[in-house]
Biotite code that builds the C-alpha atoms (Angstrom):
import biotite.structure as struc

atoms = struc.array([
    struc.Atom([50.946, 18.105, -32.080], chain_id="A", res_id=1, res_name="MET", atom_name="CA", element="C"),
    struc.Atom([47.760, 19.067, -33.549], chain_id="A", res_id=2, res_name="SER", atom_name="CA", element="C"),
    struc.Atom([47.434, 20.931, -36.829], chain_id="A", res_id=3, res_name="GLN", atom_name="CA", element="C"),
    struc.Atom([45.730, 24.349, -36.537], chain_id="A", res_id=4, res_name="ARG", atom_name="CA", element="C"),
    struc.Atom([44.325, 24.405, -40.160], chain_id="A", res_id=5, res_name="LEU", atom_name="CA", element="C"),
    struc.Atom([42.793, 27.654, -41.556], chain_id="A", res_id=6, res_name="HIS", atom_name="CA", element="C"),
    struc.Atom([40.593, 28.018, -44.662], chain_id="A", res_id=7, res_name="LEU", atom_name="CA", element="C"),
    struc.Atom([40.540, 31.343, -46.481], chain_id="A", res_id=8, res_name="VAL", atom_name="CA", element="C"),
    struc.Atom([37.819, 32.090, -48.769], chain_id="A", res_id=9, res_name="PHE", atom_name="CA", element="C"),
    struc.Atom([35.693, 34.941, -50.062], chain_id="A", res_id=10, res_name="GLY", atom_name="CA", element="C"),
    struc.Atom([33.117, 36.292, -52.532], chain_id="A", res_id=11, res_name="GLY", atom_name="CA", element="C"),
    struc.Atom([30.614, 38.827, -53.325], chain_id="A", res_id=12, res_name="GLU", atom_name="CA", element="C"),
    struc.Atom([27.965, 39.607, -50.555], chain_id="A", res_id=13, res_name="LEU", atom_name="CA", element="C"),
    struc.Atom([24.247, 40.543, -51.093], chain_id="A", res_id=14, res_name="ILE", atom_name="CA", element="C"),
    struc.Atom([24.695, 43.383, -48.600], chain_id="A", res_id=15, res_name="ASP", atom_name="CA", element="C"),
    struc.Atom([28.159, 44.637, -47.375], chain_id="A", res_id=16, res_name="PRO", atom_name="CA", element="C"),
    struc.Atom([26.639, 44.873, -43.796], chain_id="A", res_id=17, res_name="SER", atom_name="CA", element="C"),
    struc.Atom([25.797, 41.192, -43.643], chain_id="A", res_id=18, res_name="LYS", atom_name="CA", element="C"),
    struc.Atom([27.722, 38.014, -44.283], chain_id="A", res_id=19, res_name="ASN", atom_name="CA", element="C"),
    struc.Atom([25.388, 36.408, -46.918], chain_id="A", res_id=20, res_name="THR", atom_name="CA", element="C"),
    struc.Atom([26.966, 35.467, -50.261], chain_id="A", res_id=21, res_name="PHE", atom_name="CA", element="C"),
    struc.Atom([25.275, 36.637, -53.566], chain_id="A", res_id=22, res_name="LYS", atom_name="CA", element="C"),
    struc.Atom([26.018, 33.253, -55.059], chain_id="A", res_id=23, res_name="ASP", atom_name="CA", element="C"),
    struc.Atom([27.613, 30.571, -53.369], chain_id="A", res_id=24, res_name="VAL", atom_name="CA", element="C"),
    struc.Atom([28.735, 28.876, -56.544], chain_id="A", res_id=25, res_name="ASN", atom_name="CA", element="C"),
    struc.Atom([31.136, 31.845, -57.085], chain_id="A", res_id=26, res_name="ASP", atom_name="CA", element="C"),
    struc.Atom([32.826, 31.759, -53.709], chain_id="A", res_id=27, res_name="ILE", atom_name="CA", element="C"),
    struc.Atom([36.599, 31.967, -54.200], chain_id="A", res_id=28, res_name="HIS", atom_name="CA", element="C"),
    struc.Atom([38.556, 29.327, -52.176], chain_id="A", res_id=29, res_name="ILE", atom_name="CA", element="C"),
    struc.Atom([42.040, 30.713, -51.672], chain_id="A", res_id=30, res_name="VAL", atom_name="CA", element="C"),
    struc.Atom([43.197, 27.642, -49.817], chain_id="A", res_id=31, res_name="GLY", atom_name="CA", element="C"),
    struc.Atom([43.991, 25.710, -46.540], chain_id="A", res_id=32, res_name="MET", atom_name="CA", element="C"),
    struc.Atom([46.786, 26.887, -44.496], chain_id="A", res_id=33, res_name="PHE", atom_name="CA", element="C"),
    struc.Atom([48.726, 25.177, -41.596], chain_id="A", res_id=34, res_name="PRO", atom_name="CA", element="C"),
    struc.Atom([48.796, 28.300, -39.378], chain_id="A", res_id=35, res_name="ASP", atom_name="CA", element="C"),
    struc.Atom([47.127, 31.538, -38.747], chain_id="A", res_id=36, res_name="TYR", atom_name="CA", element="C"),
    struc.Atom([49.965, 33.747, -39.792], chain_id="A", res_id=37, res_name="ASP", atom_name="CA", element="C"),
    struc.Atom([50.008, 32.281, -43.302], chain_id="A", res_id=38, res_name="SER", atom_name="CA", element="C"),
    struc.Atom([46.202, 32.415, -43.587], chain_id="A", res_id=39, res_name="ALA", atom_name="CA", element="C"),
    struc.Atom([46.363, 35.972, -42.643], chain_id="A", res_id=40, res_name="LEU", atom_name="CA", element="C"),
    struc.Atom([48.923, 36.766, -45.375], chain_id="A", res_id=41, res_name="ASN", atom_name="CA", element="C"),
    struc.Atom([46.789, 34.979, -47.843], chain_id="A", res_id=42, res_name="ALA", atom_name="CA", element="C"),
    struc.Atom([43.609, 36.876, -46.736], chain_id="A", res_id=43, res_name="TRP", atom_name="CA", element="C"),
    struc.Atom([45.385, 40.257, -46.883], chain_id="A", res_id=44, res_name="LYS", atom_name="CA", element="C"),
    struc.Atom([46.663, 39.565, -50.307], chain_id="A", res_id=45, res_name="SER", atom_name="CA", element="C"),
    struc.Atom([43.080, 38.541, -51.645], chain_id="A", res_id=46, res_name="GLU", atom_name="CA", element="C"),
    struc.Atom([41.330, 41.335, -49.734], chain_id="A", res_id=47, res_name="ALA", atom_name="CA", element="C"),
    struc.Atom([43.705, 43.972, -51.196], chain_id="A", res_id=48, res_name="GLN", atom_name="CA", element="C"),
    struc.Atom([42.935, 42.904, -54.862], chain_id="A", res_id=49, res_name="LYS", atom_name="CA", element="C"),
    struc.Atom([39.235, 43.653, -54.188], chain_id="A", res_id=50, res_name="THR", atom_name="CA", element="C"),
    struc.Atom([39.458, 46.637, -51.883], chain_id="A", res_id=51, res_name="VAL", atom_name="CA", element="C"),
    struc.Atom([37.486, 48.834, -54.514], chain_id="A", res_id=52, res_name="ASP", atom_name="CA", element="C"),
    struc.Atom([34.427, 46.486, -54.336], chain_id="A", res_id=53, res_name="ASN", atom_name="CA", element="C"),
    struc.Atom([32.522, 47.128, -51.017], chain_id="A", res_id=54, res_name="ALA", atom_name="CA", element="C"),
    struc.Atom([30.594, 43.882, -51.648], chain_id="A", res_id=55, res_name="HIS", atom_name="CA", element="C"),
    struc.Atom([33.590, 41.530, -51.856], chain_id="A", res_id=56, res_name="MET", atom_name="CA", element="C"),
    struc.Atom([34.731, 39.915, -48.552], chain_id="A", res_id=57, res_name="ARG", atom_name="CA", element="C"),
    struc.Atom([37.380, 37.307, -47.606], chain_id="A", res_id=58, res_name="TYR", atom_name="CA", element="C"),
    struc.Atom([37.293, 35.352, -44.415], chain_id="A", res_id=59, res_name="PHE", atom_name="CA", element="C"),
    struc.Atom([39.582, 33.175, -42.382], chain_id="A", res_id=60, res_name="ILE", atom_name="CA", element="C"),
    struc.Atom([37.876, 29.990, -40.961], chain_id="A", res_id=61, res_name="SER", atom_name="CA", element="C"),
    struc.Atom([39.536, 28.164, -37.977], chain_id="A", res_id=62, res_name="HIS", atom_name="CA", element="C"),
    struc.Atom([39.067, 24.620, -39.344], chain_id="A", res_id=63, res_name="ILE", atom_name="CA", element="C"),
    struc.Atom([40.974, 23.133, -36.451], chain_id="A", res_id=64, res_name="HIS", atom_name="CA", element="C"),
    struc.Atom([38.235, 24.171, -34.172], chain_id="A", res_id=65, res_name="ARG", atom_name="CA", element="C"),
    struc.Atom([35.611, 22.190, -36.064], chain_id="A", res_id=66, res_name="LEU", atom_name="CA", element="C"),
    struc.Atom([37.622, 18.779, -35.940], chain_id="A", res_id=67, res_name="ARG", atom_name="CA", element="C"),
    struc.Atom([37.017, 17.911, -32.511], chain_id="A", res_id=68, res_name="ASP", atom_name="CA", element="C"),
    struc.Atom([33.224, 18.174, -32.088], chain_id="A", res_id=69, res_name="GLU", atom_name="CA", element="C"),
    struc.Atom([33.259, 16.747, -28.400], chain_id="A", res_id=70, res_name="LYS", atom_name="CA", element="C"),
    struc.Atom([35.481, 19.304, -26.992], chain_id="A", res_id=71, res_name="THR", atom_name="CA", element="C"),
    struc.Atom([33.760, 22.524, -25.686], chain_id="A", res_id=72, res_name="GLU", atom_name="CA", element="C"),
    struc.Atom([35.662, 25.703, -26.396], chain_id="A", res_id=73, res_name="THR", atom_name="CA", element="C"),
    struc.Atom([35.170, 29.323, -26.695], chain_id="A", res_id=74, res_name="SER", atom_name="CA", element="C"),
    struc.Atom([35.919, 31.021, -29.866], chain_id="A", res_id=75, res_name="THR", atom_name="CA", element="C"),
    struc.Atom([39.048, 32.486, -28.253], chain_id="A", res_id=76, res_name="THR", atom_name="CA", element="C"),
    struc.Atom([40.337, 29.431, -26.556], chain_id="A", res_id=77, res_name="LYS", atom_name="CA", element="C"),
    struc.Atom([43.268, 27.826, -28.176], chain_id="A", res_id=78, res_name="GLU", atom_name="CA", element="C"),
    struc.Atom([43.136, 23.975, -28.638], chain_id="A", res_id=79, res_name="LEU", atom_name="CA", element="C"),
    struc.Atom([46.071, 21.997, -27.859], chain_id="A", res_id=80, res_name="SER", atom_name="CA", element="C"),
])
């Protein structure tokens, strides 16, 4: 059984309409999670803390999709 690792991270953006961080040295790494549901809960928690700052954004990165570079997949296809 493969692990479906997810990384939750965020930081202040230069422009809220783009995904470019103001300072990559200040990116907040929330953590690595073994499944999407736990990553989503962590993302919600961190996003809620910064809801008043329009420039702050948190993201969920699907690390398991990067682990097998030889397998072609779409962004929505589940790996088994």
